[in-house]
N, C-alpha and C positions, 0 to 999 in steps of 0.2 A: 533547550536547544536553541542556539542563536546563530543561525547560518545566514550569511549575506554574500552576494556575489564577490565583494572585495576580499572575502575570506578565502577565495579559491585561488589566490595568487600562488605561483610556484615558489617564489622566494619570500621568505619572511613568515613568521608565525601569524595566525595558524595556517599551516600548509594543508594540502589535500588529505594527507593521512590523518591530520587532526580533525578535519571536518568530517571525514568518513567515520572516524571513531565516534564523534559526537552524534552523527546520524544513526549509526547502528545501536548506540546506547539508547537513543530515543525510541528506536523501533522495539527493542527488547522491553523497555519500560511500558510502552503502549500495549504490547502484547500481554504483558503480565497484568496490567490494569484490567483488560478485558477478561482474561482468564480468571481473575479473582472477583469479577463482577457477579453479584449474587443472582441477578436475572439470567445472565449468560450461563452460569453454572447450573441453574435449575433447568433451563431449556435444553442444555446439552447433557443433562443427567450425569454430570461429572462425578458426583459423590457416589454414584452406583457403579462407577467404572474402576477397574484396577489401576494401579500406578502406571503401568506400561502404557495403557490406553490414554490416561490423562496426560502423560508426557508427550505422546504422539500428537494430541490435539494442541497442546501448548507449542510444540515445535512448528505445527502448521500455522499458527497465529504469528509466530516470529518470522517464519519464511514469507508469509503474506506481507508483513510490514516491510521487510527488507526488499522484496521484489517491487513493492509500491514505490519505495524510494528510487530504485533503479529506473522504473518507468517514468517517474517525474523528471529525473535528470536527463532523460533522452527525449522528453516531450517536445515536439516541434513548436508548440504554442507557448512554451515557457518564456516568460518575458524577462530576459536578461540580455545584457549587451552581447552583440555578435561575437566579440572577441573572447567571450567566456565559454563558447561552445566546446572547444577542444578540452578545456579544463573540466567541464561538466562530464564529458565522455570519460576522461581519466578518473574522475571521482566515482562515476558509476562502476568502473572496472575495479575500484578499490573496495567497494562495499562488501563483497563476499570475503575478501582477505581481512578486512577490518573486523568483521564479525568472528572469523576464525581466530584472529589474534586475541580478541576479548575472551573467547572460550579458553584459549591456551593459557592466558593469564590466570584463569580460574582453576587450572590444573587438568583440563579435559585432555584425554589422551589422543594421540595422532590418528588412531583408527576411527575415532568418533568425529574428528575434524574432517576426515575424508568423506564420511557419510553426510555431514552438513554441507560440504562443498557440492556434493552430488545433488542433494535435495534443493539447494538454492538454484543450481543450474537447471534442474528439471522444472521447478516451479516458474522460473523466469521464462523459459522457453514456452511452457504451457500457457501462462497468463498473457504473455506478449502475443502469442498466436490467437488467443481467444478474443483479443480486442476487436478483430475484424468482424466476428460474428456478433459481438455486443453492439458495435456501431451500426451494423445493418439492421439489427432488431430494433434499436432505439429509433433509427430513422423511419423504419416502417411504422412503428407505433405512433411516433409523433406526427407523421403525415396523415394518419387516419383522422386526427382531430382538426387539422388545418394545414394549409401549405406551409412548408418550412421556410423561414426567412434566415438571414445570415446570423442573427442572434441565436436562433434555435440550433443551427448547425454548429456554431461555436460552443454552445453549452453542451451539446451532445459530445463533441470532440473532447471537451474539458473533462467530462464525467466518465468517459469510456474506461480509462485505466482503473479507477477505483471500483467501478462496477464489475469489470472483468476479474479483478483480483478477489472481490468479495464473493462472486458467484463460484469461482474456482475453490476458494478457501472453504466456503460452506459445503461444497461437494465433498471435499476431502475430510472435513470434520465429521460429516455424516457417512463416511465410507461409501460414497456413491449412491446413497439412498436418501435424498433430501426431501422427498415428498412429505407434506404435512408438517414441516418444520419451518414455517414461514417466520415465526417470531424469532427463532434462532438466527435466521438470515438477516432480519432487520437489525438485530443487535450487532451482528458482525459488520454489516454494511455501515451502520452508524459509527462504530468505533474506527473502522478503516477510513471512512470519509472524513472524520475529524482529524485523523493523522495526516491524511492526504492534503487537506486544506492547510494545516499547520506547516507542513513542509513547503508547499508552494508559496504561501504567504511570506515565509521567512526568506525564501530564495528570491522572490520578486519584490521584496521591500515593503510588503503589506498594503500595496495599493492596487487591488484587483477587484474592480466593480463587478465584472462578469463572474468571477469566482464567488463573490458574495451572493449574487443572484442564483448561481448554480447551487450553492449551499442551501439556500431557502427552498429551492426546487426539490432537493434531496429530502429535506425535512417533510415537505408536503407529500412526497411520494411514499415515504416510510409511514406516514400517518394515514395513508389511504385517501388523501385528498386529490382533487383534479384541478 
């Protein structure tokens, strides 16, 4: 996936539809990588599940990656020229359609496409709403160690989307019973965080020192460091 702000121009290739197609292809690929990861499969006990349940979990991973793209595209702190904001909004709107088009090209029937459209809409609404609770919790935990400075607040805001999506996705993978499955959450968060960083880096041109520091913070957090 090689997405740059100049790729979002309305005229000339690649257009928004091409960029959206590239993004959803990357999302599906990242979801499949995690789904095939041996550690993830072991923690999720996938091999003990029937095919329907395995498909459900895979679909949740894909939906999580798609929604994460949508949240990145609407992030107020995304560092792109102001003139690209309207194009980013249009691109975000195209993501569900682009994924439906990719499924249709594979021969998926219309009734299943409607189910996917509903799933993406539901997860977007849920994870976007959950950002507020995640932000509040992160600020509360951070302020317990020391007063929050501007860098702390920026880092919290930067990480909120991926944390909200990871928490929600983990909840759905576990069918609402995530207790005692911390390792599964860490694997899910790590994969989604990597995808989140990749999307933002490519949209922002690869020069994001705060994002680099936030990524190191995520690694320490998942390793249990302080």
